[in-house]
PDB file of the backbone (N, CA, C, O) and the ligand in Angstrom, with CONECT records:
HET     ZN  A 101       1
ATOM      1  N   MET A   1      74.255 -76.934  23.968  1.00  0.00           N
ATOM      2  CA  MET A   1      73.308 -77.825  24.742  1.00  0.00           C
ATOM      3  C   MET A   1      71.887 -77.007  24.888  1.00  0.00           C
ATOM      4  O   MET A   1      71.854 -75.872  25.363  1.00  0.00           O
ATOM      5  N   LEU A   2      70.891 -77.603  24.495  1.00  0.00           N
ATOM      6  CA  LEU A   2      69.579 -76.998  24.595  1.00  0.00           C
ATOM      7  C   LEU A   2      68.992 -77.298  26.060  1.00  0.00           C
ATOM      8  O   LEU A   2      68.951 -78.465  26.448  1.00  0.00           O
ATOM      9  N   ARG A   3      68.582 -76.352  26.795  1.00  0.00           N
ATOM     10  CA  ARG A   3      67.979 -76.550  28.129  1.00  0.00           C
ATOM     11  C   ARG A   3      66.545 -76.269  28.008  1.00  0.00           C
ATOM     12  O   ARG A   3      66.240 -75.196  27.488  1.00  0.00           O
ATOM     13  N   ILE A   4      65.659 -77.018  28.382  1.00  0.00           N
ATOM     14  CA  ILE A   4      64.210 -76.835  28.433  1.00  0.00           C
ATOM     15  C   ILE A   4      63.735 -76.737  29.878  1.00  0.00           C
ATOM     16  O   ILE A   4      63.993 -77.610  30.707  1.00  0.00           O
ATOM     17  N   GLU A   5      63.034 -75.642  30.145  1.00  0.00           N
ATOM     18  CA  GLU A   5      62.477 -75.443  31.493  1.00  0.00           C
ATOM     19  C   GLU A   5      61.128 -76.166  31.631  1.00  0.00           C
ATOM     20  O   GLU A   5      60.056 -75.660  31.300  1.00  0.00           O
ATOM     21  N   CYS A   6      61.282 -77.417  32.160  1.00  0.00           N
ATOM     22  CA  CYS A   6      59.967 -78.142  32.446  1.00  0.00           C
ATOM     23  C   CYS A   6      59.292 -77.538  33.546  1.00  0.00           C
ATOM     24  O   CYS A   6      59.855 -77.313  34.617  1.00  0.00           O
ATOM     25  N   PRO A   7      57.955 -77.238  33.280  1.00  0.00           N
ATOM     26  CA  PRO A   7      57.159 -76.576  34.412  1.00  0.00           C
ATOM     27  C   PRO A   7      56.900 -77.384  35.539  1.00  0.00           C
ATOM     28  O   PRO A   7      56.293 -76.874  36.481  1.00  0.00           O
ATOM     29  N   TYR A   8      57.310 -78.721  35.603  1.00  0.00           N
ATOM     30  CA  TYR A   8      57.101 -79.602  36.624  1.00  0.00           C
ATOM     31  C   TYR A   8      58.452 -79.962  37.347  1.00  0.00           C
ATOM     32  O   TYR A   8      58.465 -80.187  38.558  1.00  0.00           O
ATOM     33  N   CYS A   9      59.649 -80.012  36.529  1.00  0.00           N
ATOM     34  CA  CYS A   9      60.793 -80.550  37.141  1.00  0.00           C
ATOM     35  C   CYS A   9      61.933 -79.412  37.131  1.00  0.00           C
ATOM     36  O   CYS A   9      62.996 -79.612  37.718  1.00  0.00           O
ATOM     37  N   GLY A  10      61.680 -78.240  36.461  1.00  0.00           N
ATOM     38  CA  GLY A  10      62.771 -77.296  36.426  1.00  0.00           C
ATOM     39  C   GLY A  10      63.524 -77.374  35.079  1.00  0.00           C
ATOM     40  O   GLY A  10      63.077 -78.037  34.143  1.00  0.00           O
ATOM     41  N   PRO A  11      64.586 -76.736  35.013  1.00  0.00           N
ATOM     42  CA  PRO A  11      65.384 -76.741  33.819  1.00  0.00           C
ATOM     43  C   PRO A  11      66.204 -78.100  33.679  1.00  0.00           C
ATOM     44  O   PRO A  11      66.834 -78.614  34.603  1.00  0.00           O
ATOM     45  N   ARG A  12      66.104 -78.589  32.422  1.00  0.00           N
ATOM     46  CA  ARG A  12      66.751 -79.988  32.219  1.00  0.00           C
ATOM     47  C   ARG A  12      67.451 -79.899  30.826  1.00  0.00           C
ATOM     48  O   ARG A  12      67.080 -79.038  30.028  1.00  0.00           O
ATOM     49  N   ASP A  13      68.454 -80.769  30.519  1.00  0.00           N
ATOM     50  CA  ASP A  13      69.086 -80.907  29.293  1.00  0.00           C
ATOM     51  C   ASP A  13      67.905 -81.478  28.185  1.00  0.00           C
ATOM     52  O   ASP A  13      66.935 -82.164  28.507  1.00  0.00           O
ATOM     53  N   HIS A  14      68.175 -81.103  27.052  1.00  0.00           N
ATOM     54  CA  HIS A  14      67.180 -81.599  26.024  1.00  0.00           C
ATOM     55  C   HIS A  14      67.280 -83.149  25.834  1.00  0.00           C
ATOM     56  O   HIS A  14      66.376 -83.749  25.252  1.00  0.00           O
ATOM     57  N   ASP A  15      68.380 -83.795  26.326  1.00  0.00           N
ATOM     58  CA  ASP A  15      68.533 -85.155  26.226  1.00  0.00           C
ATOM     59  C   ASP A  15      67.526 -85.936  26.955  1.00  0.00           C
ATOM     60  O   ASP A  15      67.292 -87.102  26.637  1.00  0.00           O
ATOM     61  N   GLU A  16      66.869 -85.296  28.000  1.00  0.00           N
ATOM     62  CA  GLU A  16      65.805 -85.925  28.706  1.00  0.00           C
ATOM     63  C   GLU A  16      64.505 -85.843  27.990  1.00  0.00           C
ATOM     64  O   GLU A  16      63.480 -86.362  28.434  1.00  0.00           O
ATOM     65  N   PHE A  17      64.561 -85.227  26.949  1.00  0.00           N
ATOM     66  CA  PHE A  17      63.139 -85.034  26.261  1.00  0.00           C
ATOM     67  C   PHE A  17      63.219 -85.739  24.922  1.00  0.00           C
ATOM     68  O   PHE A  17      64.286 -86.038  24.385  1.00  0.00           O
ATOM     69  N   ARG A  18      61.955 -85.998  24.392  1.00  0.00           N
ATOM     70  CA  ARG A  18      61.770 -86.521  22.996  1.00  0.00           C
ATOM     71  C   ARG A  18      60.998 -85.519  22.246  1.00  0.00           C
ATOM     72  O   ARG A  18      60.003 -85.011  22.762  1.00  0.00           O
ATOM     73  N   TYR A  19      61.411 -85.182  20.991  1.00  0.00           N
ATOM     74  CA  TYR A  19      60.712 -84.295  20.301  1.00  0.00           C
ATOM     75  C   TYR A  19      59.450 -84.825  19.670  1.00  0.00           C
ATOM     76  O   TYR A  19      59.515 -85.935  19.142  1.00  0.00           O
ATOM     77  N   GLY A  20      58.309 -84.163  19.660  1.00  0.00           N
ATOM     78  CA  GLY A  20      57.076 -84.736  19.386  1.00  0.00           C
ATOM     79  C   GLY A  20      56.466 -84.101  18.118  1.00  0.00           C
ATOM     80  O   GLY A  20      55.403 -84.565  17.707  1.00  0.00           O
ATOM     81  N   GLY A  21      57.011 -83.152  17.512  1.00  0.00           N
ATOM     82  CA  GLY A  21      56.460 -82.583  16.332  1.00  0.00           C
ATOM     83  C   GLY A  21      55.938 -81.204  16.460  1.00  0.00           C
ATOM     84  O   GLY A  21      56.109 -80.525  17.473  1.00  0.00           O
ATOM     85  N   ASP A  22      55.295 -80.806  15.405  1.00  0.00           N
ATOM     86  CA  ASP A  22      54.917 -79.440  15.217  1.00  0.00           C
ATOM     87  C   ASP A  22      53.593 -79.226  16.127  1.00  0.00           C
ATOM     88  O   ASP A  22      52.609 -79.957  16.019  1.00  0.00           O
ATOM     89  N   ALA A  23      53.668 -78.259  16.938  1.00  0.00           N
ATOM     90  CA  ALA A  23      52.436 -78.030  17.897  1.00  0.00           C
ATOM     91  C   ALA A  23      51.474 -76.966  17.272  1.00  0.00           C
ATOM     92  O   ALA A  23      50.493 -76.551  17.891  1.00  0.00           O
ATOM     93  N   SER A  24      51.778 -76.579  16.112  1.00  0.00           N
ATOM     94  CA  SER A  24      50.836 -75.611  15.519  1.00  0.00           C
ATOM     95  C   SER A  24      49.827 -76.204  14.494  1.00  0.00           C
ATOM     96  O   SER A  24      48.986 -75.520  13.910  1.00  0.00           O
ATOM     97  N   VAL A  25      49.991 -77.525  14.335  1.00  0.00           N
ATOM     98  CA  VAL A  25      48.967 -78.255  13.465  1.00  0.00           C
ATOM     99  C   VAL A  25      47.735 -78.532  14.207  1.00  0.00           C
ATOM    100  O   VAL A  25      47.734 -78.957  15.362  1.00  0.00           O
ATOM    101  N   VAL A  26      46.625 -78.267  13.479  1.00  0.00           N
ATOM    102  CA  VAL A  26      45.333 -78.457  14.030  1.00  0.00           C
ATOM    103  C   VAL A  26      44.643 -79.692  13.505  1.00  0.00           C
ATOM    104  O   VAL A  26      44.553 -79.873  12.290  1.00  0.00           O
ATOM    105  N   ARG A  27      44.185 -80.492  14.326  1.00  0.00           N
ATOM    106  CA  ARG A  27      43.556 -81.754  13.828  1.00  0.00           C
ATOM    107  C   ARG A  27      42.215 -81.538  13.321  1.00  0.00           C
ATOM    108  O   ARG A  27      41.417 -80.935  14.039  1.00  0.00           O
ATOM    109  N   PRO A  28      41.844 -81.976  12.109  1.00  0.00           N
ATOM    110  CA  PRO A  28      40.538 -81.878  11.595  1.00  0.00           C
ATOM    111  C   PRO A  28      39.546 -82.620  12.591  1.00  0.00           C
ATOM    112  O   PRO A  28      39.930 -83.504  13.357  1.00  0.00           O
ATOM    113  N   THR A  29      38.282 -82.190  12.510  1.00  0.00           N
ATOM    114  CA  THR A  29      37.179 -82.803  13.404  1.00  0.00           C
ATOM    115  C   THR A  29      37.048 -84.189  12.849  1.00  0.00           C
ATOM    116  O   THR A  29      37.324 -84.518  11.695  1.00  0.00           O
ATOM    117  N   HIS A  30      36.609 -84.938  13.775  1.00  0.00           N
ATOM    118  CA  HIS A  30      36.515 -86.422  13.573  1.00  0.00           C
ATOM    119  C   HIS A  30      35.681 -86.776  12.288  1.00  0.00           C
ATOM    120  O   HIS A  30      36.013 -87.671  11.510  1.00  0.00           O
ATOM    121  N   ASP A  31      34.614 -86.020  12.148  1.00  0.00           N
ATOM    122  CA  ASP A  31      33.706 -86.243  11.044  1.00  0.00           C
ATOM    123  C   ASP A  31      34.088 -85.562   9.796  1.00  0.00           C
ATOM    124  O   ASP A  31      33.371 -85.687   8.803  1.00  0.00           O
ATOM    125  N   ASP A  32      35.150 -84.859   9.767  1.00  0.00           N
ATOM    126  CA  ASP A  32      35.602 -84.058   8.555  1.00  0.00           C
ATOM    127  C   ASP A  32      35.920 -85.048   7.524  1.00  0.00           C
ATOM    128  O   ASP A  32      36.758 -85.911   7.783  1.00  0.00           O
ATOM    129  N   ALA A  33      35.300 -85.015   6.301  1.00  0.00           N
ATOM    130  CA  ALA A  33      35.472 -85.850   5.169  1.00  0.00           C
ATOM    131  C   ALA A  33      36.419 -85.339   4.203  1.00  0.00           C
ATOM    132  O   ALA A  33      36.689 -85.972   3.183  1.00  0.00           O
ATOM    133  N   ASP A  34      36.968 -84.147   4.501  1.00  0.00           N
ATOM    134  CA  ASP A  34      37.702 -83.395   3.395  1.00  0.00           C
ATOM    135  C   ASP A  34      39.168 -84.116   3.415  1.00  0.00           C
ATOM    136  O   ASP A  34      39.936 -83.951   4.363  1.00  0.00           O
ATOM    137  N   PHE A  35      39.489 -84.928   2.289  1.00  0.00           N
ATOM    138  CA  PHE A  35      40.697 -85.556   2.232  1.00  0.00           C
ATOM    139  C   PHE A  35      41.888 -84.597   2.226  1.00  0.00           C
ATOM    140  O   PHE A  35      42.930 -84.980   2.759  1.00  0.00           O
ATOM    141  N   GLU A  36      41.830 -83.481   1.715  1.00  0.00           N
ATOM    142  CA  GLU A  36      42.912 -82.483   1.622  1.00  0.00           C
ATOM    143  C   GLU A  36      43.262 -82.059   3.069  1.00  0.00           C
ATOM    144  O   GLU A  36      44.440 -81.988   3.420  1.00  0.00           O
ATOM    145  N   ALA A  37      42.278 -81.789   3.878  1.00  0.00           N
ATOM    146  CA  ALA A  37      42.487 -81.379   5.373  1.00  0.00           C
ATOM    147  C   ALA A  37      43.244 -82.473   6.073  1.00  0.00           C
ATOM    148  O   ALA A  37      44.218 -82.207   6.779  1.00  0.00           O
ATOM    149  N   TRP A  38      42.825 -83.664   5.894  1.00  0.00           N
ATOM    150  CA  TRP A  38      43.511 -84.814   6.600  1.00  0.00           C
ATOM    151  C   TRP A  38      44.839 -85.103   5.937  1.00  0.00           C
ATOM    152  O   TRP A  38      45.699 -85.619   6.650  1.00  0.00           O
ATOM    153  N   TYR A  39      45.129 -84.843   4.669  1.00  0.00           N
ATOM    154  CA  TYR A  39      46.397 -85.106   4.119  1.00  0.00           C
ATOM    155  C   TYR A  39      47.374 -84.017   4.542  1.00  0.00           C
ATOM    156  O   TYR A  39      48.577 -84.253   4.650  1.00  0.00           O
ATOM    157  N   ARG A  40      46.846 -82.835   4.778  1.00  0.00           N
ATOM    158  CA  ARG A  40      47.798 -81.680   5.256  1.00  0.00           C
ATOM    159  C   ARG A  40      48.061 -82.065   6.786  1.00  0.00           C
ATOM    160  O   ARG A  40      49.200 -81.994   7.247  1.00  0.00           O
ATOM    161  N   TYR A  41      47.008 -82.462   7.532  1.00  0.00           N
ATOM    162  CA  TYR A  41      47.258 -82.827   8.871  1.00  0.00           C
ATOM    163  C   TYR A  41      48.263 -83.878   9.139  1.00  0.00           C
ATOM    164  O   TYR A  41      49.051 -83.766  10.078  1.00  0.00           O
ATOM    165  N   VAL A  42      48.258 -84.898   8.339  1.00  0.00           N
ATOM    166  CA  VAL A  42      49.211 -85.995   8.476  1.00  0.00           C
ATOM    167  C   VAL A  42      50.695 -85.698   7.935  1.00  0.00           C
ATOM    168  O   VAL A  42      51.721 -85.948   8.568  1.00  0.00           O
ATOM    169  N   PHE A  43      50.636 -85.143   6.705  1.00  0.00           N
ATOM    170  CA  PHE A  43      51.929 -85.236   5.963  1.00  0.00           C
ATOM    171  C   PHE A  43      52.580 -83.816   5.824  1.00  0.00           C
ATOM    172  O   PHE A  43      53.809 -83.759   5.781  1.00  0.00           O
ATOM    173  N   VAL A  44      51.887 -82.739   5.755  1.00  0.00           N
ATOM    174  CA  VAL A  44      52.469 -81.430   5.397  1.00  0.00           C
ATOM    175  C   VAL A  44      52.794 -80.593   6.665  1.00  0.00           C
ATOM    176  O   VAL A  44      51.982 -80.346   7.556  1.00  0.00           O
ATOM    177  N   ARG A  45      54.119 -80.180   6.629  1.00  0.00           N
ATOM    178  CA  ARG A  45      54.566 -79.444   7.795  1.00  0.00           C
ATOM    179  C   ARG A  45      55.375 -78.199   7.303  1.00  0.00           C
ATOM    180  O   ARG A  45      56.052 -78.259   6.276  1.00  0.00           O
ATOM    181  N   GLU A  46      55.291 -77.161   8.007  1.00  0.00           N
ATOM    182  CA  GLU A  46      56.055 -75.975   7.782  1.00  0.00           C
ATOM    183  C   GLU A  46      57.478 -76.162   8.243  1.00  0.00           C
ATOM    184  O   GLU A  46      57.682 -76.932   9.182  1.00  0.00           O
ATOM    185  N   ASN A  47      58.516 -75.505   7.649  1.00  0.00           N
ATOM    186  CA  ASN A  47      59.856 -75.578   8.061  1.00  0.00           C
ATOM    187  C   ASN A  47      60.402 -74.105   8.267  1.00  0.00           C
ATOM    188  O   ASN A  47      61.243 -73.609   7.518  1.00  0.00           O
ATOM    189  N   PRO A  48      59.846 -73.455   9.351  1.00  0.00           N
ATOM    190  CA  PRO A  48      60.074 -72.040   9.505  1.00  0.00           C
ATOM    191  C   PRO A  48      61.581 -71.790   9.970  1.00  0.00           C
ATOM    192  O   PRO A  48      62.161 -72.529  10.766  1.00  0.00           O
ATOM    193  N   ALA A  49      62.110 -70.726   9.413  1.00  0.00           N
ATOM    194  CA  ALA A  49      63.280 -70.185  10.017  1.00  0.00           C
ATOM    195  C   ALA A  49      62.952 -69.032  10.927  1.00  0.00           C
ATOM    196  O   ALA A  49      62.860 -67.868  10.536  1.00  0.00           O
ATOM    197  N   GLY A  50      62.771 -69.458  12.249  1.00  0.00           N
ATOM    198  CA  GLY A  50      62.407 -68.411  13.264  1.00  0.00           C
ATOM    199  C   GLY A  50      61.535 -69.073  14.325  1.00  0.00           C
ATOM    200  O   GLY A  50      61.762 -70.247  14.619  1.00  0.00           O
ATOM    201  N   PRO A  51      60.596 -68.429  14.891  1.00  0.00           N
ATOM    202  CA  PRO A  51      59.708 -68.854  16.061  1.00  0.00           C
ATOM    203  C   PRO A  51      58.889 -70.125  15.608  1.00  0.00           C
ATOM    204  O   PRO A  51      58.261 -70.110  14.550  1.00  0.00           O
ATOM    205  N   HIS A  52      58.911 -71.103  16.348  1.00  0.00           N
ATOM    206  CA  HIS A  52      58.222 -72.501  16.077  1.00  0.00           C
ATOM    207  C   HIS A  52      57.666 -73.006  17.267  1.00  0.00           C
ATOM    208  O   HIS A  52      58.367 -72.926  18.276  1.00  0.00           O
ATOM    209  N   ARG A  53      56.458 -73.551  17.362  1.00  0.00           N
ATOM    210  CA  ARG A  53      55.911 -74.219  18.573  1.00  0.00           C
ATOM    211  C   ARG A  53      55.901 -75.675  18.351  1.00  0.00           C
ATOM    212  O   ARG A  53      55.361 -76.205  17.381  1.00  0.00           O
ATOM    213  N   GLU A  54      56.566 -76.345  19.360  1.00  0.00           N
ATOM    214  CA  GLU A  54      56.793 -77.766  19.137  1.00  0.00           C
ATOM    215  C   GLU A  54      56.431 -78.609  20.376  1.00  0.00           C
ATOM    216  O   GLU A  54      56.561 -78.168  21.517  1.00  0.00           O
ATOM    217  N   TYR A  55      55.986 -79.803  20.105  1.00  0.00           N
ATOM    218  CA  TYR A  55      55.663 -80.642  21.164  1.00  0.00           C
ATOM    219  C   TYR A  55      56.972 -81.403  21.690  1.00  0.00           C
ATOM    220  O   TYR A  55      57.737 -81.911  20.870  1.00  0.00           O
ATOM    221  N   TRP A  56      57.189 -81.467  22.893  1.00  0.00           N
ATOM    222  CA  TRP A  56      58.378 -82.199  23.502  1.00  0.00           C
ATOM    223  C   TRP A  56      57.751 -82.962  24.758  1.00  0.00           C
ATOM    224  O   TRP A  56      56.956 -82.430  25.534  1.00  0.00           O
ATOM    225  N   GLN A  57      58.178 -84.192  24.853  1.00  0.00           N
ATOM    226  CA  GLN A  57      57.862 -84.979  26.076  1.00  0.00           C
ATOM    227  C   GLN A  57      59.072 -85.254  26.924  1.00  0.00           C
ATOM    228  O   GLN A  57      60.149 -85.660  26.486  1.00  0.00           O
ATOM    229  N   HIS A  58      58.780 -84.982  28.240  1.00  0.00           N
ATOM    230  CA  HIS A  58      59.912 -85.127  29.158  1.00  0.00           C
ATOM    231  C   HIS A  58      59.977 -86.676  29.578  1.00  0.00           C
ATOM    232  O   HIS A  58      59.452 -87.082  30.614  1.00  0.00           O
ATOM    233  N   VAL A  59      60.614 -87.436  28.752  1.00  0.00           N
ATOM    234  CA  VAL A  59      60.586 -88.860  28.791  1.00  0.00           C
ATOM    235  C   VAL A  59      61.500 -89.351  30.043  1.00  0.00           C
ATOM    236  O   VAL A  59      61.194 -90.362  30.676  1.00  0.00           O
ATOM    237  N   MET A  60      62.521 -88.651  30.323  1.00  0.00           N
ATOM    238  CA  MET A  60      63.367 -89.017  31.389  1.00  0.00           C
ATOM    239  C   MET A  60      63.051 -88.386  32.812  1.00  0.00           C
ATOM    240  O   MET A  60      63.822 -88.467  33.768  1.00  0.00           O
ATOM    241  N   GLY A  61      61.866 -87.773  32.830  1.00  0.00           N
ATOM    242  CA  GLY A  61      61.511 -86.979  33.992  1.00  0.00           C
ATOM    243  C   GLY A  61      60.045 -87.276  34.387  1.00  0.00           C
ATOM    244  O   GLY A  61      59.748 -88.410  34.760  1.00  0.00           O
ATOM    245  N   CYS A  62      59.140 -86.316  34.317  1.00  0.00           N
ATOM    246  CA  CYS A  62      57.757 -86.493  34.661  1.00  0.00           C
ATOM    247  C   CYS A  62      56.900 -87.106  33.544  1.00  0.00           C
ATOM    248  O   CYS A  62      55.755 -87.461  33.823  1.00  0.00           O
ATOM    249  N   ARG A  63      57.362 -87.250  32.333  1.00  0.00           N
ATOM    250  CA  ARG A  63      56.695 -87.831  31.237  1.00  0.00           C
ATOM    251  C   ARG A  63      55.524 -86.967  30.698  1.00  0.00           C
ATOM    252  O   ARG A  63      54.637 -87.437  29.986  1.00  0.00           O
ATOM    253  N   GLN A  64      55.581 -85.770  31.060  1.00  0.00           N
ATOM    254  CA  GLN A  64      54.582 -84.958  30.607  1.00  0.00           C
ATOM    255  C   GLN A  64      54.775 -84.344  29.173  1.00  0.00           C
ATOM    256  O   GLN A  64      55.939 -84.183  28.804  1.00  0.00           O
ATOM    257  N   TRP A  65      53.893 -84.033  28.439  1.00  0.00           N
ATOM    258  CA  TRP A  65      53.983 -83.374  27.129  1.00  0.00           C
ATOM    259  C   TRP A  65      53.975 -81.850  27.302  1.00  0.00           C
ATOM    260  O   TRP A  65      53.131 -81.349  28.046  1.00  0.00           O
ATOM    261  N   LEU A  66      54.894 -81.061  26.637  1.00  0.00           N
ATOM    262  CA  LEU A  66      55.039 -79.781  26.819  1.00  0.00           C
ATOM    263  C   LEU A  66      54.870 -79.196  25.403  1.00  0.00           C
ATOM    264  O   LEU A  66      55.003 -79.853  24.371  1.00  0.00           O
ATOM    265  N   VAL A  67      54.550 -77.841  25.471  1.00  0.00           N
ATOM    266  CA  VAL A  67      54.535 -77.087  24.155  1.00  0.00           C
ATOM    267  C   VAL A  67      55.735 -76.028  24.356  1.00  0.00           C
ATOM    268  O   VAL A  67      55.735 -75.190  25.258  1.00  0.00           O
ATOM    269  N   VAL A  68      56.717 -76.170  23.434  1.00  0.00           N
ATOM    270  CA  VAL A  68      57.899 -75.330  23.571  1.00  0.00           C
ATOM    271  C   VAL A  68      57.992 -74.301  22.447  1.00  0.00           C
ATOM    272  O   VAL A  68      57.995 -74.670  21.273  1.00  0.00           O
ATOM    273  N   GLY A  69      58.063 -73.075  22.775  1.00  0.00           N
ATOM    274  CA  GLY A  69      58.294 -72.023  21.730  1.00  0.00           C
ATOM    275  C   GLY A  69      59.736 -71.870  21.522  1.00  0.00           C
ATOM    276  O   GLY A  69      60.428 -71.298  22.365  1.00  0.00           O
ATOM    277  N   ARG A  70      60.238 -72.367  20.408  1.00  0.00           N
ATOM    278  CA  ARG A  70      61.636 -72.241  20.090  1.00  0.00           C
ATOM    279  C   ARG A  70      61.953 -71.712  18.792  1.00  0.00           C
ATOM    280  O   ARG A  70      61.353 -72.106  17.791  1.00  0.00           O
ATOM    281  N   ASP A  71      62.995 -70.715  18.740  1.00  0.00           N
ATOM    282  CA  ASP A  71      63.449 -70.227  17.526  1.00  0.00           C
ATOM    283  C   ASP A  71      64.390 -71.043  16.870  1.00  0.00           C
ATOM    284  O   ASP A  71      65.497 -71.231  17.374  1.00  0.00           O
ATOM    285  N   THR A  72      64.046 -71.571  15.747  1.00  0.00           N
ATOM    286  CA  THR A  72      64.952 -72.537  14.971  1.00  0.00           C
ATOM    287  C   THR A  72      66.200 -71.980  14.478  1.00  0.00           C
ATOM    288  O   THR A  72      67.021 -72.779  14.029  1.00  0.00           O
ATOM    289  N   ARG A  73      66.486 -70.705  14.488  1.00  0.00           N
ATOM    290  CA  ARG A  73      67.688 -70.174  14.110  1.00  0.00           C
ATOM    291  C   ARG A  73      68.752 -70.205  15.037  1.00  0.00           C
ATOM    292  O   ARG A  73      69.926 -70.314  14.683  1.00  0.00           O
ATOM    293  N   ASN A  74      68.349 -70.106  16.321  1.00  0.00           N
ATOM    294  CA  ASN A  74      69.408 -69.979  17.368  1.00  0.00           C
ATOM    295  C   ASN A  74      68.985 -70.965  18.573  1.00  0.00           C
ATOM    296  O   ASN A  74      69.675 -71.010  19.592  1.00  0.00           O
ATOM    297  N   HIS A  75      67.899 -71.703  18.428  1.00  0.00           N
ATOM    298  CA  HIS A  75      67.516 -72.622  19.548  1.00  0.00           C
ATOM    299  C   HIS A  75      67.071 -71.874  20.760  1.00  0.00           C
ATOM    300  O   HIS A  75      66.936 -72.515  21.802  1.00  0.00           O
ATOM    301  N   GLU A  76      66.829 -70.604  20.746  1.00  0.00           N
ATOM    302  CA  GLU A  76      66.455 -69.864  21.925  1.00  0.00           C
ATOM    303  C   GLU A  76      64.990 -70.282  22.254  1.00  0.00           C
ATOM    304  O   GLU A  76      64.139 -70.317  21.365  1.00  0.00           O
ATOM    305  N   ILE A  77      64.711 -70.603  23.565  1.00  0.00           N
ATOM    306  CA  ILE A  77      63.411 -70.902  23.933  1.00  0.00           C
ATOM    307  C   ILE A  77      62.755 -69.691  24.515  1.00  0.00           C
ATOM    308  O   ILE A  77      63.256 -69.043  25.434  1.00  0.00           O
ATOM    309  N   ALA A  78      61.599 -69.407  23.936  1.00  0.00           N
ATOM    310  CA  ALA A  78      60.716 -68.136  24.522  1.00  0.00           C
ATOM    311  C   ALA A  78      59.844 -68.487  25.512  1.00  0.00           C
ATOM    312  O   ALA A  78      59.655 -67.720  26.456  1.00  0.00           O
ATOM    313  N   ALA A  79      59.151 -69.795  25.411  1.00  0.00           N
ATOM    314  CA  ALA A  79      58.023 -70.130  26.277  1.00  0.00           C
ATOM    315  C   ALA A  79      57.973 -71.605  26.434  1.00  0.00           C
ATOM    316  O   ALA A  79      58.332 -72.342  25.516  1.00  0.00           O
ATOM    317  N   VAL A  80      57.559 -72.035  27.514  1.00  0.00           N
ATOM    318  CA  VAL A  80      57.264 -73.633  27.780  1.00  0.00           C
ATOM    319  C   VAL A  80      56.071 -73.663  28.606  1.00  0.00           C
ATOM    320  O   VAL A  80      55.988 -72.988  29.632  1.00  0.00           O
ATOM    321  N   ARG A  81      55.029 -74.520  28.141  1.00  0.00           N
ATOM    322  CA  ARG A  81      53.923 -74.723  28.924  1.00  0.00           C
ATOM    323  C   ARG A  81      53.456 -76.093  28.771  1.00  0.00           C
ATOM    324  O   ARG A  81      53.834 -76.788  27.828  1.00  0.00           O
ATOM    325  N   SER A  82      52.604 -76.531  29.712  1.00  0.00           N
ATOM    326  CA  SER A  82      52.082 -77.988  29.532  1.00  0.00           C
ATOM    327  C   SER A  82      51.150 -78.070  28.372  1.00  0.00           C
ATOM    328  O   SER A  82      50.452 -77.102  28.071  1.00  0.00           O
ATOM    329  N   ALA A  83      51.117 -79.125  27.751  1.00  0.00           N
ATOM    330  CA  ALA A  83      50.424 -79.473  26.576  1.00  0.00           C
ATOM    331  C   ALA A  83      48.898 -79.596  26.923  1.00  0.00           C
ATOM    332  O   ALA A  83      48.019 -79.571  26.063  1.00  0.00           O
ATOM    333  N   ARG A  84      48.663 -79.736  28.314  1.00  0.00           N
ATOM    334  CA  ARG A  84      47.282 -79.890  28.779  1.00  0.00           C
ATOM    335  C   ARG A  84      46.550 -78.524  28.789  1.00  0.00           C
ATOM    336  O   ARG A  84      45.327 -78.492  28.655  1.00  0.00           O
ATOM    337  N   GLU A  85      47.245 -77.453  28.937  1.00  0.00           N
ATOM    338  CA  GLU A  85      46.696 -76.169  28.845  1.00  0.00           C
ATOM    339  C   GLU A  85      46.122 -75.866  27.457  1.00  0.00           C
ATOM    340  O   GLU A  85      46.696 -76.208  26.423  1.00  0.00           O
ATOM    341  N   PRO A  86      44.949 -75.202  27.491  1.00  0.00           N
ATOM    342  CA  PRO A  86      44.351 -74.915  26.116  1.00  0.00           C
ATOM    343  C   PRO A  86      45.232 -74.104  25.279  1.00  0.00           C
ATOM    344  O   PRO A  86      46.047 -73.363  25.829  1.00  0.00           O
ATOM    345  N   ARG A  87      45.148 -74.172  23.914  1.00  0.00           N
ATOM    346  CA  ARG A  87      45.874 -73.376  23.068  1.00  0.00           C
ATOM    347  C   ARG A  87      45.596 -71.872  23.262  1.00  0.00           C
ATOM    348  O   ARG A  87      44.430 -71.560  23.505  1.00  0.00           O
ATOM    349  N   ALA A  88      46.487 -70.947  23.186  1.00  0.00           N
ATOM    350  CA  ALA A  88      46.395 -69.615  23.394  1.00  0.00           C
ATOM    351  C   ALA A  88      45.695 -68.942  22.074  1.00  0.00           C
ATOM    352  O   ALA A  88      45.503 -67.727  22.028  1.00  0.00           O
TER     353      ALA A  88
HETATM  354 ZN    ZN A 101      59.352 -82.777  33.704  1.00  0.00          ZN2+
END
């Protein structure tokens, strides 16, 4: 069972959360006309074996979006922060 330490609610089972995708993807600027940049933003994702930053929403709790640093090999969570905080 994966446990996620919500900064607002404390540790909770992952069943209370919804996976929201890769948090390392950077959205192109609104006026960026580069088709390749938008294609990569919408469709292309890495599938790393190791540390990965992911969006999770606490849908059964505070409903806040979180950025979770999780190792995809063993599901060990290294860090959790609010998605409202600026990127490091
Ligand atoms: Zn929460």
